[in-house]
All heavy atoms as an XYZ file, in Angstrom:
623
protein
N      -5.265     17.970      0.420
C      -4.190     17.227      1.042
C      -3.036     17.096      0.060
O      -3.240     16.822     -1.112
C      -4.682     15.846      1.456
C      -3.557     14.935      1.899
S      -4.135     13.357      2.489
C      -4.617     13.830      4.119
N      -1.825     17.254      0.541
C      -0.636     17.141     -0.287
C      -0.016     15.769     -0.091
O       0.155     15.309      1.031
C       0.396     18.217      0.088
O      -0.228     19.490     -0.036
C       1.589     18.150     -0.802
N       0.296     15.136     -1.208
C       0.952     13.833     -1.176
C       2.423     14.000     -1.526
O       2.759     14.738     -2.441
C       0.328     12.895     -2.222
C      -1.081     12.512     -1.953
N      -2.147     13.302     -2.295
C      -1.598     11.407     -1.384
C      -3.264     12.690     -1.951
N      -2.955     11.538     -1.393
N       3.303     13.291     -0.825
C       4.710     13.226     -1.218
C       4.800     12.284     -2.412
O       4.089     11.279     -2.476
C       5.553     12.704     -0.068
N       5.647     12.602     -3.369
C       5.819     11.768     -4.556
C       7.073     10.919     -4.415
O       8.156     11.447     -4.143
C       5.892     12.642     -5.806
C       4.562     13.229     -6.159
N       4.079     14.355     -5.541
C       3.616     12.823     -7.029
C       2.879     14.631     -6.040
N       2.575     13.711     -6.936
N       6.909      9.607     -4.577
C       8.007      8.654     -4.428
C       7.982      7.663     -5.587
O       6.961      7.496     -6.258
C       7.925      7.895     -3.083
C       8.084      8.843     -1.902
C       6.620      7.126     -2.960
N       9.097      6.996     -5.804
C       9.169      5.979     -6.852
C       8.315      4.772     -6.459
O       7.970      4.594     -5.279
C      10.618      5.534     -7.063
O      11.064      4.786     -5.944
N       8.004      3.929     -7.427
C       7.205      2.742     -7.122
C       7.949      1.810     -6.171
O       7.337      1.197     -5.294
C       6.799      2.011     -8.405
O       7.928      1.587     -9.124
N       9.275      1.725     -6.301
C      10.058      0.885     -5.398
C       9.999      1.429     -3.965
O       9.849      0.663     -3.014
C      11.522      0.797     -5.851
C      11.712      0.110     -7.181
C      11.515      1.037     -8.388
O      11.425      2.279     -8.204
O      11.427      0.521     -9.507
N      10.129      2.750     -3.822
C      10.049      3.353     -2.493
C       8.655      3.201     -1.894
O       8.509      2.923     -0.702
C      10.441      4.828     -2.537
C      11.926      5.038     -2.744
O      12.721      4.084     -2.548
O      12.309      6.166     -3.106
N       7.632      3.364     -2.722
C       6.264      3.225     -2.231
C       6.008      1.799     -1.752
O       5.417      1.586     -0.692
C       5.255      3.633     -3.308
C       3.789      3.629     -2.911
C       3.528      4.479     -1.676
C       2.933      4.116     -4.072
N       6.485      0.826     -2.496
C       6.326     -0.567     -2.072
C       7.072     -0.810     -0.760
O       6.560     -1.494      0.131
C       6.810     -1.513     -3.174
C       6.486     -2.987     -2.974
C       4.982     -3.221     -2.821
C       7.027     -3.796     -4.146
N       8.243     -0.232     -0.603
C       8.998     -0.364      0.652
C       8.248      0.284      1.817
O       8.201     -0.273      2.919
C      10.377      0.281      0.519
O      11.174     -0.444     -0.369
N       7.663      1.440      1.572
C       6.876      2.131      2.605
C       5.678      1.280      3.018
O       5.389      1.108      4.206
C       6.425      3.519      2.106
C       7.645      4.441      1.959
C       5.368      4.126      3.030
C       7.375      5.695      1.143
N       4.987      0.742      2.034
C       3.834     -0.120      2.315
C       4.250     -1.342      3.126
O       3.601     -1.696      4.113
C       3.169     -0.560      1.006
C       2.332      0.492      0.297
C       2.148      0.140     -1.169
C       0.971      0.621      0.982
N       5.336     -1.991      2.723
C       5.764     -3.199      3.424
C       6.284     -2.908      4.828
O       6.074     -3.705      5.745
C       6.784     -3.969      2.585
C       6.091     -4.770      1.510
O       5.024     -5.331      1.732
N       6.686     -4.818      0.336
N       6.936     -1.770      5.019
C       7.379     -1.397      6.364
C       6.179     -1.176      7.274
O       6.186     -1.604      8.441
C       8.250     -0.143      6.303
N       5.145     -0.532      6.751
C       3.932     -0.306      7.547
C       3.212     -1.628      7.824
O       2.708     -1.847      8.932
C       3.007      0.672      6.832
N       3.173     -2.514      6.840
C       2.522     -3.819      7.024
C       3.261     -4.645      8.079
O       2.630     -5.337      8.881
C       2.463     -4.573      5.699
C       1.621     -5.840      5.671
C       0.151     -5.513      5.891
C       1.812     -6.582      4.358
N       4.584     -4.553      8.100
C       5.386     -5.310      9.063
C       5.111     -4.884     10.501
O       5.380     -5.653     11.435
C       6.868     -5.145      8.742
N       4.560     -3.699     10.687
C       4.231     -3.212     12.023
C       2.921     -3.792     12.546
O       2.592     -3.616     13.722
C       4.145     -1.681     12.022
C       5.425     -0.997     11.636
C       6.545     -1.308     12.607
O       6.380     -1.227     13.816
N       7.689     -1.688     12.067
N       2.186     -4.455     11.687
C       0.874     -4.995     12.062
C       1.005     -6.456     12.478
O       1.435     -7.306     11.702
C      -0.112     -4.856     10.894
C      -0.343     -3.427     10.419
C      -0.927     -2.533     11.512
N      -2.207     -2.978     11.963
C      -3.356     -2.418     11.579
N      -3.370     -1.370     10.759
N      -4.491     -2.891     12.020
N       0.662     -6.738     13.714
C       0.777     -8.095     14.248
C      -0.017     -9.108     13.423
O       0.390    -10.257     13.275
C       0.294     -8.103     15.701
C       0.503     -9.411     16.401
C       0.106     -9.348     17.862
O       0.361     -8.322     18.505
O      -0.453    -10.333     18.341
N      -1.140     -8.677     12.882
C      -1.994     -9.578     12.109
C      -1.326    -10.060     10.825
O      -1.761    -11.030     10.216
C      -3.310     -8.886     11.716
C      -4.082     -8.300     12.856
C      -3.754     -6.823     13.088
O      -2.574     -6.415     12.963
O      -4.684     -6.076     13.403
N      -0.289     -9.350     10.399
C       0.322     -9.630      9.093
C       1.804     -9.977      9.196
O       2.573     -9.721      8.264
C       0.142     -8.436      8.165
S      -1.576     -8.039      7.831
N       2.210    -10.561     10.323
C       3.609    -10.944     10.470
C       4.020    -11.855      9.319
O       3.276    -12.752      8.921
C       3.831    -11.652     11.804
C       3.685    -10.794     13.053
C       3.877    -11.637     14.303
C       4.663     -9.626     13.033
N       5.199    -11.616      8.781
C       5.759    -12.406      7.685
C       4.965    -12.300      6.385
O       5.045    -13.188      5.535
C       5.907    -13.881      8.080
C       6.836    -14.055      9.259
O       7.885    -13.372      9.296
O       6.517    -14.867     10.143
N       4.198    -11.234      6.227
C       3.463    -10.989      4.986
C       4.039     -9.759      4.293
O       4.611     -8.886      4.941
C       1.975    -10.756      5.261
S       1.131    -12.223      5.906
N       3.889     -9.710      2.989
C       4.351     -8.558      2.224
C       3.367     -8.251      1.113
O       2.658     -9.132      0.632
C       5.736     -8.801      1.576
O       5.657     -9.946      0.729
C       6.817     -8.993      2.612
N       3.353     -6.977      0.721
C       2.658     -6.584     -0.492
C       3.584     -6.903     -1.651
O       4.804     -6.758     -1.544
C       2.380     -5.071     -0.503
C       1.328     -4.637      0.464
C       1.655     -3.865      1.567
C      -0.006     -4.971      0.275
C       0.693     -3.429      2.456
C      -0.983     -4.543      1.161
C      -0.631     -3.777      2.251
N       3.014     -7.342     -2.753
C       3.814     -7.589     -3.948
C       3.387     -6.606     -5.026
O       2.226     -6.224     -5.115
C       3.692     -9.046     -4.433
C       4.327     -9.989     -3.438
C       2.260     -9.447     -4.679
N       4.346     -6.174     -5.804
C       4.095     -5.209     -6.867
C       3.940     -5.915     -8.190
O       3.790     -7.124     -8.232
N       3.953     -5.186     -9.232
C       4.296     -3.769     -9.255
C       3.095     -2.890     -8.924
O       1.950     -3.301     -9.077
C       4.738     -3.538    -10.702
C       3.902     -4.503    -11.488
C       3.754     -5.720    -10.591
N       3.392     -1.703     -8.466
C       2.341     -0.720     -8.229
C       1.981     -0.079     -9.560
O       2.859      0.240    -10.363
C       2.825      0.347     -7.242
C       3.134     -0.191     -5.853
C       3.819      0.861     -5.016
C       1.869     -0.657     -5.172
N       0.701      0.091     -9.785
C       0.222      0.609    -11.054
C      -0.296      2.036    -10.908
O      -1.110      2.305    -10.019
C      -0.912     -0.272    -11.596
C      -0.513     -1.711    -11.831
C       0.516     -1.846    -12.917
O       0.471     -1.159    -13.934
N       1.487     -2.722    -12.708
N       0.162      2.940    -11.771
C      -0.397      4.299    -11.739
C      -1.817      4.288    -12.307
O      -2.175      3.417    -13.098
C       0.545      5.095    -12.643
C       1.160      4.077    -13.541
C       1.207      2.788    -12.773
N      -2.619      5.241    -11.875
C      -3.979      5.397    -12.399
C      -3.988      6.521    -13.419
O      -3.344      7.551    -13.230
C      -4.950      5.751    -11.276
C      -5.266      4.592    -10.370
C      -6.245      4.987     -9.278
N      -7.410      5.704     -9.738
C      -8.606      5.156     -9.987
N      -8.773      3.872     -9.816
N      -9.605      5.889    -10.378
N      -4.733      6.321    -14.490
C      -4.882      7.379    -15.491
C      -5.639      8.563    -14.898
O      -5.286      9.716    -15.125
C      -5.607      6.836    -16.720
N      -6.671      8.275    -14.138
C      -7.464      9.298    -13.454
C      -7.247      9.151    -11.954
O      -7.454      8.071    -11.404
C      -8.956      9.095    -13.735
C      -9.431      9.643    -15.050
C      -9.400     11.160    -15.082
O      -9.815     11.804    -14.102
O      -8.944     11.694    -16.095
N      -6.838     10.196    -11.270
C      -6.649     10.090     -9.817
C      -7.967      9.800     -9.097
O      -9.053     10.103     -9.602
C      -6.129     11.462     -9.416
C      -5.677     12.108    -10.665
C      -6.474     11.504    -11.778
N      -7.856      9.208     -7.939
C      -9.015      9.044     -7.063
C      -9.493     10.436     -6.642
O      -8.736     11.414     -6.725
C      -8.638      8.259     -5.801
C      -8.402      6.786     -6.019
C      -7.112      6.277     -6.061
C      -9.462      5.896     -6.155
C      -6.878      4.921     -6.238
C      -9.242      4.543     -6.336
C      -7.955      4.059     -6.365
O      -7.720      2.719     -6.538
N     -10.712     10.571     -6.156
C     -11.202     11.878     -5.694
C     -10.311     12.520     -4.631
O     -10.239     13.741     -4.541
C     -12.596     11.562     -5.135
C     -13.045     10.364     -5.904
C     -11.780      9.560     -6.127
N      -9.597     11.703     -3.848
C      -8.721     12.260     -2.817
C      -7.346     12.652     -3.358
O      -6.481     13.083     -2.612
C      -8.566     11.293     -1.644
C      -7.869      9.983     -2.023
O      -7.344      9.855     -3.149
O      -7.849      9.072     -1.179
N      -7.137     12.494     -4.671
C      -5.878     12.871     -5.285
C      -4.889     11.738     -5.456
O      -3.839     11.923     -6.054
N      -5.191     10.579     -4.923
C      -4.290      9.434     -5.057
C      -4.124      9.021     -6.513
O      -5.087      9.031     -7.271
N      -2.903      8.658     -6.892
C      -2.656      8.352     -8.301
C      -2.161      6.941     -8.565
O      -1.634      6.644     -9.624
C      -1.665      9.375     -8.894
C      -0.241      9.172     -8.417
O       0.029      8.388     -7.514
N       0.677      9.896     -9.023
N      -2.323      6.027     -7.603
C      -1.918      4.638     -7.821
C      -3.040      3.693     -7.419
O      -3.834      3.980     -6.534
C      -0.619      4.306     -7.083
C      -0.572      4.648     -5.620
C      -0.332      5.874     -5.076
C      -0.784      3.768     -4.519
N      -0.365      5.804     -3.709
C      -0.634      4.521     -3.339
C      -1.067      2.413     -4.402
C      -0.773      3.970     -2.076
C      -1.201      1.853     -3.142
C      -1.052      2.626     -2.002
N      -3.103      2.559     -8.118
C      -4.139      1.563     -7.867
C      -3.908      0.922     -6.510
O      -2.818      0.460     -6.216
C      -4.130      0.495     -8.976
O      -4.352      1.141    -10.218
C      -5.206     -0.542     -8.755
N      -4.943      0.896     -5.725
C      -4.835      0.436     -4.333
C      -5.204     -1.029     -4.147
O      -5.249     -1.521     -3.029
C      -5.695      1.318     -3.441
C      -5.207      2.754     -3.483
C      -6.119      3.677     -2.764
N      -5.711      5.066     -2.990
C      -6.401      6.104     -2.617
N      -7.535      5.951     -1.968
N      -5.961      7.323     -2.879
N      -5.456     -1.704     -5.230
C      -5.751     -3.131     -5.169
C      -4.427     -3.882     -5.249
O      -3.844     -4.026     -6.320
C      -6.671     -3.521     -6.329
O      -6.920     -4.906     -6.304
N      -3.946     -4.336     -4.088
C      -2.639     -4.984     -4.007
C      -2.783     -6.398     -3.471
O      -3.714     -6.701     -2.722
C      -1.708     -4.191     -3.090
C      -1.446     -2.745     -3.471
C      -0.614     -2.063     -2.390
C      -0.743     -2.671     -4.808
N      -1.833     -7.232     -3.822
C      -1.794     -8.601     -3.337
C      -0.886     -8.679     -2.124
O       0.191     -8.093     -2.112
C      -1.248     -9.528     -4.448
O      -2.106     -9.449     -5.579
C      -1.160    -10.965     -3.977
N      -1.342     -9.420     -1.112
C      -0.530     -9.691      0.070
C      -0.076    -11.138     -0.028
O      -0.889    -12.046     -0.209
C      -1.328     -9.476      1.377
C      -0.500     -9.873      2.589
C      -1.796     -8.039      1.490
N       1.225    -11.328      0.097
C       1.779    -12.676      0.050
C       2.266    -13.049      1.436
O       2.860    -12.242      2.136
C       2.939    -12.722     -0.939
C       3.301    -14.152     -1.285
C       4.168    -14.251     -2.497
N       3.354    -14.064     -3.696
C       3.830    -13.632     -4.852
N       5.096    -13.320     -4.976
N       3.043    -13.507     -5.895
N       1.972    -14.274      1.839
C       2.377    -14.782      3.145
C       1.298    -15.684      3.692
O       0.289    -15.939      3.034
N       1.504    -16.172      4.899
C       0.536    -17.073      5.539
C       0.177    -16.558      6.930
O       0.696    -17.045      7.930
C       1.098    -18.485      5.624
C       1.307    -19.113      4.273
C       1.541    -20.602      4.438
N       1.661    -21.229      3.146
C       0.655    -21.786      2.490
N      -0.540    -21.800      3.023
N       0.845    -22.341      1.316
N      -0.719    -15.566      6.975
C      -1.116    -15.056      8.292
C      -1.946    -16.081      9.050
O      -2.630    -16.914      8.439
C      -1.937    -13.816      7.961
C      -2.491    -14.098      6.596
C      -1.431    -14.905      5.888
N      -1.889    -16.026     10.368
C      -2.687    -16.926     11.205
C      -4.181    -16.699     10.973
O      -4.966    -17.632     10.953
C      -2.335    -16.738     12.673
N      -4.553    -15.424     10.771
C      -5.957    -15.062     10.544
C      -6.020    -14.221      9.265
O      -5.812    -13.007      9.312
C      -6.490    -14.287     11.739
C      -7.975    -13.942     11.623
O      -8.532    -13.998     10.501
O      -8.571    -13.604     12.658
N      -6.298    -14.864      8.129
C      -6.302    -14.126      6.861
C      -7.265    -12.940      6.825
O      -6.950    -11.914      6.235
C      -6.698    -15.190      5.826
C      -6.280    -16.480      6.444
C      -6.513    -16.289      7.919
N      -8.425    -13.068      7.455
C      -9.376    -11.960      7.456
C      -8.819    -10.764      8.223
O      -8.892     -9.628      7.756
C     -10.714    -12.374      8.048
C     -11.724    -11.233      8.011
C     -13.104    -11.657      8.461
O     -13.393    -12.832      8.606
N     -13.971    -10.687      8.682
N      -8.241    -11.007      9.388
C      -7.661     -9.912     10.182
C      -6.507     -9.276      9.419
O      -6.362     -8.052      9.424
C      -7.195    -10.425     11.534
N      -5.697    -10.086      8.746
C      -4.589     -9.539      7.968
C      -5.123     -8.718      6.803
O      -4.601     -7.641      6.510
C      -3.683    -10.654      7.463
S      -2.274    -10.039      6.506
N      -6.165     -9.184      6.151
C      -6.758     -8.432      5.043
C      -7.268     -7.074      5.491
O      -7.082     -6.074      4.801
N      -7.908     -7.049      6.656
C      -8.407     -5.781      7.193
C      -7.246     -4.849      7.551
O      -7.295     -3.651      7.264
C      -9.298     -6.043      8.407
C     -10.608     -6.719      8.045
C     -11.387     -7.235      9.241
O     -10.921     -7.079     10.396
O     -12.465     -7.820      9.022
N      -6.199     -5.397      8.159
C      -5.035     -4.592      8.513
C      -4.344     -4.074      7.252
O      -3.930     -2.914      7.195
C      -4.064     -5.409      9.362
N      -4.234     -4.917      6.233
C      -3.610     -4.504      4.977
C      -4.393     -3.372      4.333
O      -3.805     -2.415      3.821
C      -3.499     -5.698      4.025
N      -5.712     -3.443      4.375
C      -6.544     -2.375      3.809
C      -6.321     -1.062      4.568
O      -6.266      0.006      3.948
C      -8.017     -2.775      3.856
N      -6.166     -1.142      5.880
C      -5.893      0.059      6.679
C      -4.529      0.641      6.327
O      -4.375      1.859      6.214
C      -5.963     -0.274      8.169
C      -7.363     -0.567      8.658
C      -7.396     -1.098     10.078
O      -6.339     -1.128     10.750
O      -8.482     -1.504     10.523
N      -3.530     -0.218      6.146
C      -2.190      0.240      5.779
C      -2.232      0.939      4.428
O      -1.674      2.029      4.255
C      -1.189     -0.945      5.752
C       0.095     -0.574      5.031
C      -0.902     -1.430      7.166
N      -2.909      0.343      3.465
C      -3.008      0.941      2.127
C      -3.665      2.316      2.222
O      -3.188      3.283      1.636
C      -3.772      0.018      1.165
C      -2.928     -1.216      0.854
C      -4.150      0.754     -0.123
C      -3.673     -2.319      0.123
N      -4.761      2.419      2.956
C      -5.469      3.700      3.082
C      -4.578      4.752      3.733
O      -4.541      5.907      3.284
C      -6.757      3.511      3.879
N      -3.841      4.369      4.774
C      -2.972      5.313      5.468
C      -1.836      5.788      4.556
O      -1.564      6.976      4.465
C      -2.401      4.672      6.734
C      -1.488      5.620      7.481
O      -1.941      6.727      7.840
O      -0.319      5.262      7.697
N      -1.191      4.869      3.869
C      -0.089      5.229      2.979
C      -0.608      6.028      1.788
O       0.018      7.002      1.381
C       0.683      3.962      2.542
C       1.693      4.283      1.451
C       1.387      3.318      3.744
N      -1.758      5.648      1.265
C      -2.330      6.373      0.116
C      -2.682      7.814      0.464
O      -2.661      8.681     -0.409
C      -3.564      5.641     -0.397
N      -2.982      8.067      1.718
C      -3.297      9.437      2.145
C      -2.059     10.321      2.174
O      -2.177     11.543      2.190
C      -3.966      9.412      3.516
N      -0.874      9.705      2.192
C       0.363     10.467      2.335
C       1.293     10.429      1.125
O       2.095     11.341      0.946
C       1.132      9.967      3.564
C       0.354     10.170      4.854
C       1.111      9.697      6.090
N       1.199      8.236      6.084
C       2.332      7.565      6.282
N       3.461      8.181      6.497
N       2.331      6.250      6.277
N       1.184      9.370      0.294
C       2.149      9.197     -0.780
C       1.495      8.925     -2.128
O       0.476      8.225     -2.201
C       3.084      8.015     -0.471
C       3.940      8.233      0.737
C       3.555      7.745      1.964
C       5.121      8.939      0.639
C       4.337      7.941      3.099
C       5.919      9.150      1.765
C       5.520      8.642      2.990
N       2.100      9.467     -3.172
C       1.712      9.192     -4.557
C       2.937      8.718     -5.313
O       4.076      8.928     -4.900
C       1.174     10.468     -5.241
C      -0.322     10.527     -5.194
O      -0.999      9.542     -4.973
N      -0.849     11.731     -5.393
N       2.678      8.106     -6.457
C       3.768      7.727     -7.343
C       4.306      8.954     -8.067
O       3.524      9.797     -8.520
C       3.278      6.711     -8.387
C       3.043      5.291     -7.907
C       2.411      4.466     -9.023
C       4.337      4.649     -7.437
N       5.604      9.025     -8.159
C       6.238     10.104     -8.940
C       5.987      9.805    -10.412
O       6.056      8.662    -10.854
C       7.725     10.159     -8.646
N       5.657     10.822    -11.158
C       5.464     10.690    -12.607
C       6.792     10.915    -13.293
O       7.499     11.877    -13.006
C       4.447     11.707    -13.114
C       3.088     11.586    -12.487
C       2.307     10.504    -13.112
N       0.947     10.514    -12.545
C       0.075      9.610    -12.844
N       0.360      8.651    -13.660
N      -1.124      9.662    -12.301
N       7.125     10.019    -14.199
C       8.401     10.179    -14.936
C       8.246     11.142    -16.065
O       7.316     11.393    -16.650
C       8.892      8.826    -15.457
C       9.254      7.905    -14.294
O       9.621      8.353    -13.228
N       9.148      6.623    -14.531
């Protein structure tokens, strides 16, 4: 699988735009910074996928599950650009 390479700021924007589409996570955002990984994941991903969600969802568990799905979807398509 080929990943598009984007800056950490762009990747955070992509993640937050996808999160905003999820009803379970209205008014929530991922907070950075995004951290590169020294060793890529087996799928080729090069950024740490453990992110914090800030906000007050009505159902924190549902928002957590939706956030994990968003991270997995974005991670399948995007990597951090190496400087």
